[in-house]
C-alpha positions in Angstrom: -29.0 24.2 -25.7 -30.1 23.0 -22.3 -29.4 19.5 -21.7 -30.4 16.9 -19.0 -28.2 13.8 -18.5 -27.7 11.0 -16.1 -24.8 10.4 -13.8 -22.8 7.3 -14.6 -22.3 6.5 -10.8 -24.2 3.4 -9.6 -26.4 4.6 -6.9 -27.5 2.6 -3.9 -31.2 2.2 -3.5 -31.7 4.7 -0.7 -30.7 7.7 -2.9 -33.2 10.0 -4.2 -33.6 11.0 -7.9 -32.4 14.3 -9.0 -31.9 16.2 -12.1 -28.7 17.7 -13.7 -29.2 20.7 -16.0 -26.3 21.8 -18.0 -26.6 25.4 -19.4 -23.1 25.8 -21.1 -22.2 29.5 -21.6 -24.9 31.8 -20.5 -25.3 35.5 -19.4 -25.8 35.8 -15.6 -29.1 37.3 -15.8 -30.5 34.6 -18.1 -29.2 31.9 -15.8 -30.9 33.6 -12.9 -34.1 33.5 -14.7 -33.6 29.9 -15.3 -33.0 29.3 -11.4 -36.3 31.0 -10.8 -38.1 28.7 -13.2 -36.6 25.6 -11.9 -37.1 26.8 -8.3 -40.9 26.9 -8.9 -40.8 23.4 -10.3 -38.9 22.1 -7.3 -41.4 23.9 -5.0 -44.2 22.1 -6.8 -42.5 18.8 -6.1 -40.1 18.3 -9.0 -36.7 16.6 -8.1 -33.8 18.5 -6.7 -32.0 20.1 -9.9 -28.3 20.9 -10.1 -27.6 23.6 -12.7 -24.0 23.9 -14.1 -23.1 26.9 -16.2 -20.2 29.2 -17.1 -20.7 32.9 -17.2 -19.0 35.6 -19.2 -17.1 38.2 -17.0 -19.5 39.5 -14.3 -19.4 40.8 -10.8 -22.3 39.9 -8.6 -23.2 41.9 -5.6 -24.7 39.9 -2.6 -27.1 41.1 0.2 -24.1 42.1 2.3 -22.3 44.1 -0.5 -20.0 46.9 0.6 -19.4 49.6 -2.1 -15.6 49.8 -1.0 -15.1 46.4 -2.3 -15.6 47.5 -5.9 -12.2 49.0 -6.9 -13.7 50.7 -10.0 -16.7 52.8 -11.0 -19.4 50.8 -12.7 -18.7 52.7 -15.9 -15.2 51.7 -15.9 -16.2 48.0 -15.4 -18.6 48.5 -18.4 -15.6 49.8 -20.4 -13.6 46.7 -19.4 -16.4 44.3 -20.6 -17.3 43.3 -17.2 -21.0 43.4 -16.0 -22.2 44.4 -12.6 -25.3 42.5 -11.3 -27.2 43.1 -8.0 -28.4 39.9 -6.6 -30.4 38.6 -3.5 -27.9 36.0 -2.4 -25.9 36.1 0.7 -22.4 37.5 0.8 -20.6 40.5 -0.6 -19.1 40.8 -4.1 -17.6 38.0 -6.1 -16.5 37.5 -9.7 -17.5 35.0 -12.3 -15.9 34.5 -15.8 -14.7 32.0 -18.3 -12.9 28.8 -17.0 -14.8 29.0 -13.5 -17.6 26.4 -13.0 -20.6 28.0 -11.5 -23.0 25.4 -9.6 -26.6 26.2 -8.7 -28.2 23.5 -6.5 -31.9 24.3 -6.7 -32.7 21.9 -3.9 -35.5 21.6 -1.5 -33.7 22.0 1.8 -36.4 20.4 3.8 -35.6 17.2 2.0 -32.0 17.4 3.4 -32.5 18.1 7.1 -34.3 21.5 6.9 -31.3 23.1 8.7 -29.6 26.1 7.1 -26.3 25.7 9.0 -26.1 22.0 7.9 -27.1 23.2 4.3 -24.0 25.6 4.1 -21.7 23.0 5.5 -23.0 20.4 3.2 -22.3 22.6 0.2 -18.8 23.2 1.6 -18.4 19.6 1.8 -19.1 19.1 -1.8 -16.2 21.2 -2.8 -14.0 19.5 -0.3 -14.8 16.2 -2.1 -14.1 17.7 -5.4 -10.7 19.0 -4.3 -9.9 15.5 -2.7 -10.8 13.8 -6.1 -7.9 15.8 -7.5 -5.7 14.9 -4.6 -6.0 18.3 -2.9 -6.8 19.0 0.7 -9.5 21.6 1.1 -10.8 22.9 4.2 -13.4 25.3 5.8 -12.3 28.7 7.0 -15.3 29.9 9.3 -13.1 32.7 10.7 -13.0 34.5 7.3 -16.2 33.3 5.4 -18.0 30.4 3.8 -16.5 28.5 1.1 -13.5 26.0 0.4 -9.9 26.9 0.9 -6.6 25.3 -0.3 -3.2 26.4 1.2 -5.2 29.3 2.9 -6.5 30.4 -0.5 -10.1 30.4 -1.6 -10.9 27.9 -4.3 -14.6 27.8 -4.1 -17.0 30.7 -3.2 -20.5 30.0 -1.8 -23.4 32.5 -1.7 -27.1 31.4 -1.6 -30.5 32.3 -0.8 -33.3 29.9 0.5 -36.8 30.9 -0.2 -39.5 28.8 1.5 -37.0 26.2 1.8 -35.9 25.9 -1.8 -32.4 27.1 -2.5 -31.1 29.3 -5.3 -27.6 30.7 -6.4 -24.8 28.6 -5.2 -21.1 27.9 -5.7 -18.3 29.1 -7.9 -15.3 26.6 -8.3 -12.2 28.0 -9.9 -11.1 25.7 -12.6 -8.8 27.4 -15.3 -10.1 31.0 -15.0 -7.6 33.8 -15.0 -7.1 34.7 -11.4 -5.9 38.1 -12.2 -9.5 39.0 -12.8 -10.1 38.9 -9.0 -7.9 42.0 -8.8 -10.9 44.0 -10.1 -12.5 43.6 -6.6 -11.8 42.7 -3.0 -13.3 39.2 -3.3 -16.2 38.8 -0.9 -14.4 41.6 1.2 -11.5 39.4 1.9 -8.1 41.4 1.7 -5.9 39.1 3.8 -6.4 35.9 1.8 -5.7 35.1 -1.9 -7.7 33.0 -4.3 -6.6 29.9 -6.2 -7.7 27.4 -8.6 -7.5 23.6 -9.5 -5.1 24.6 -12.4 -2.9 26.8 -10.0 -2.7 24.1 -7.2 -2.1 21.1 -9.8 0.3 23.3 -12.0 -1.5 22.1 -15.0 -4.7 23.2 -16.8 -7.8 21.7 -15.4 -10.7 22.4 -17.8 -14.4 22.7 -16.6 -15.0 19.4 -18.5 -12.6 17.4 -16.1 -14.2 18.8 -13.1 -17.7 18.5 -14.0 -18.1 14.8 -13.3 -16.3 15.2 -10.1 -18.9 17.9 -9.0 -21.7 15.6 -10.0 -20.2 12.8 -7.9 -19.5 15.0 -5.0 -23.2 16.2 -4.9 -24.4 12.5 -5.2 -22.3 11.4 -2.4 -23.0 14.3 0.0 -26.7 14.6 -0.7 -27.4 10.9 -1.4 -28.9 11.6 -4.9 -28.9 9.7 -8.2 -29.0 12.2 -11.1 -31.2 11.1 -13.9 -32.7 12.8 -17.1 
């Protein structure tokens, strides 16, 4: 069941109201439909809305997808229980699966500077904040591609599309997902850098439930938002 709830963070008066929509476990295509519904609402004046969701195993192909980054046929992926979805987001191919927190900020970018470069850097900054809250140092790696990196390994992938200044798609943060599943692809076309997770870096299980409030806090801080029902 979809739920809206309020951030417990005490917000200064200058912050703007926003919504937090938790979808739980949901198929990728159904979540995309929900993004489009919320996008229409935001475009019509509704508050920025942060969607949190966890997907079953799925490979999503971005607008810059290269076929060689799929290591098996689509039929073989289907046999392995892995969906393959063509999307309109930026980037190449990425993987989503259980234990990974997927974050869709359906925000009106014109409310946050109306600058696409700044928008991407701000999204990276949210993940840097999340990692810092766990005691990890995350950085950008513009020489490779957009995202957040810990010890030269990607911990959060970012791929978005902005339509008439409203964003859809977003971020995949590795929490306690099985990193061996990334061997199904060349993640985002990267062959010289590995992937990592909060659990791997901290050497303990970090469930999505632990990461979720830190994600909300990071978006509150970076975008000056107060999440309300």
